[in-house]
C-alpha positions as CSV (number, residue, x, y, z in Angstrom):
1,M,-159.1,-28.8,-106.8
2,K,-158.0,-31.5,-104.4
3,M,-155.9,-34.3,-105.4
4,P,-156.4,-37.7,-104.5
5,Q,-154.7,-39.4,-102.3
6,R,-151.9,-42.1,-102.8
7,R,-151.3,-45.3,-100.7
8,S,-148.0,-46.2,-100.5
9,V,-146.8,-49.4,-101.6
10,L,-145.1,-50.0,-98.0
11,W,-149.0,-49.1,-96.2
12,F,-149.8,-52.2,-98.9
13,T,-147.4,-54.5,-97.7
14,G,-147.8,-54.2,-94.0
15,I,-151.2,-54.3,-93.8
16,L,-150.6,-57.5,-96.2
17,L,-147.7,-58.8,-93.7
18,A,-150.1,-58.0,-90.9
19,C,-152.9,-60.2,-91.8
20,S,-150.3,-62.8,-93.1
21,I,-149.0,-62.6,-89.9
22,A,-152.7,-63.1,-88.4
23,L,-153.3,-66.2,-90.4
24,G,-150.3,-67.6,-89.3
25,Y,-151.4,-67.3,-85.7
26,D,-154.5,-69.0,-86.2
27,Y,-152.7,-71.7,-88.1
28,I,-150.2,-72.5,-85.5
29,F,-152.7,-72.4,-82.6
30,L,-155.3,-72.8,-83.4
31,Y,-155.8,-75.9,-86.3
32,D,-152.8,-76.8,-86.1
33,P,-153.0,-79.0,-82.5
34,P,-155.7,-81.1,-83.5
35,I,-154.7,-81.8,-86.7
36,R,-151.4,-83.1,-85.4
37,T,-153.1,-84.4,-83.1
38,V,-155.3,-86.6,-85.6
39,R,-151.8,-87.0,-87.9
40,K,-149.7,-88.8,-84.8
41,F,-152.6,-91.3,-84.2
42,E,-152.6,-92.2,-87.7
43,T,-149.1,-92.7,-87.8
44,A,-149.4,-95.0,-84.4
45,M,-152.4,-96.8,-85.5
46,G,-150.6,-97.7,-88.3
47,W,-147.3,-99.2,-86.8
48,G,-149.4,-100.5,-84.3
49,D,-147.3,-98.8,-81.5
50,I,-149.0,-99.3,-78.2
51,Q,-147.4,-96.8,-75.4
52,A,-148.4,-94.0,-78.3
53,V,-151.6,-94.7,-79.0
54,K,-152.5,-95.5,-75.5
55,S,-151.2,-91.8,-75.0
56,L,-153.6,-90.2,-77.4
57,I,-156.8,-91.4,-77.1
58,V,-158.9,-90.9,-74.1
59,M,-162.2,-93.1,-73.9
60,S,-165.7,-92.3,-73.7
61,S,-168.5,-94.3,-72.4
62,N,-171.6,-92.1,-74.3
63,M,-172.5,-90.7,-77.0
64,D,-172.8,-86.9,-75.4
65,L,-169.4,-87.4,-74.1
66,Q,-169.0,-86.5,-71.0
67,N,-167.9,-89.5,-69.1
68,L,-164.0,-89.7,-70.3
69,R,-161.7,-92.1,-68.8
70,E,-158.1,-92.7,-69.7
71,P,-158.0,-96.1,-71.5
72,T,-156.3,-99.7,-70.3
73,D,-154.4,-101.7,-72.3
74,E,-156.8,-104.2,-73.1
75,D,-158.8,-101.1,-74.4
76,V,-155.6,-100.1,-76.8
77,K,-155.0,-103.6,-77.5
78,E,-158.7,-104.6,-79.0
79,L,-158.4,-101.1,-80.8
80,L,-155.9,-102.0,-82.4
81,T,-156.8,-105.1,-83.7
82,E,-159.8,-103.2,-85.7
83,P,-158.6,-102.6,-89.3
84,F,-157.0,-98.9,-90.2
85,H,-157.2,-97.0,-93.6
86,V,-155.4,-93.8,-93.6
87,G,-157.9,-91.4,-95.1
88,R,-158.1,-87.7,-95.5
89,I,-158.3,-84.3,-93.3
90,L,-160.7,-82.0,-94.8
91,D,-161.8,-79.5,-92.2
92,L,-162.1,-78.5,-88.6
93,R,-164.9,-77.3,-86.6
94,L,-165.0,-76.7,-82.8
95,R,-167.6,-77.3,-80.8
96,A,-167.7,-75.2,-77.0
97,D,-169.6,-76.7,-74.5
98,D,-169.9,-75.7,-70.6
99,K,-167.6,-77.9,-69.5
100,R,-165.1,-78.5,-72.4
101,K,-163.6,-78.0,-76.0
102,F,-164.2,-80.5,-78.9
103,H,-162.5,-80.0,-82.3
104,Y,-164.1,-81.9,-84.6
105,V,-161.5,-83.4,-87.1
106,V,-163.4,-83.6,-90.2
107,Y,-161.9,-86.8,-92.1
108,R,-162.7,-88.7,-95.5
109,N,-162.5,-92.5,-95.2
110,A,-161.3,-94.4,-97.6
111,D,-164.9,-95.8,-98.1
112,A,-165.6,-92.0,-99.3
113,Q,-168.1,-91.7,-96.3
114,V,-167.3,-88.6,-94.8
115,Y,-166.7,-89.1,-90.7
116,A,-164.9,-87.1,-88.2
117,F,-162.1,-87.6,-85.0
118,I,-163.1,-85.6,-82.0
119,V,-160.1,-84.1,-80.0
120,T,-160.7,-82.4,-76.7
121,E,-158.3,-81.6,-74.3
122,F,-158.0,-84.6,-71.2
123,G,-154.8,-83.9,-68.4
124,G,-153.8,-80.6,-70.3
125,R,-153.0,-82.3,-73.8
126,L,-155.2,-83.2,-76.7
127,H,-156.6,-86.3,-77.4
128,V,-158.7,-88.1,-79.6
129,V,-161.7,-89.9,-78.1
130,V,-162.5,-93.1,-78.4
131,S,-165.8,-95.0,-78.0
132,D,-166.1,-97.8,-75.4
133,K,-168.7,-99.6,-76.9
134,R,-169.0,-100.6,-80.8
135,T,-170.6,-98.0,-83.1
136,A,-172.6,-98.5,-86.5
137,T,-169.5,-96.3,-88.0
138,P,-166.6,-98.3,-89.1
139,S,-164.2,-97.6,-86.4
140,R,-164.3,-96.2,-83.0
141,Y,-162.5,-93.3,-83.4
142,L,-164.4,-92.4,-86.0
143,W,-167.6,-90.0,-85.4
144,E,-170.3,-89.7,-87.6
145,Y,-170.6,-85.9,-88.8
146,T,-173.4,-84.3,-90.6
147,W,-172.2,-80.8,-92.6
148,T,-174.7,-79.1,-91.3
149,Y,-173.8,-79.2,-87.7
């Protein structure tokens, strides 16, 4: 009669360690950069720091996010005049286009509605996408989001 093979504690520890390293890699290199960009944007908006906000945003002239441009000082000053409330980040989703990747940082605003910050790479760095025009959402940097996206 054949005896069952026993897995050693070291074998299970090795598997657990490898999985935790893989999850840490995912968080540090995939999830953290867009979330960190949104947190920096929230801090800059809270302090009213014009130069920091200008370095963290990129302007979009249409809803399909194809035409992106750098913000002007007037764009930033106008954005800072809008009311700003810190909300809570709920999730991160990725949408890849043929030209670029868009990170949807799902966000619950102070009014308990769910919106998204859209973060994309522009000029070698991640930026929060802000609409040129006034939108139906409470702020130009919050985009409508549905969970079925």
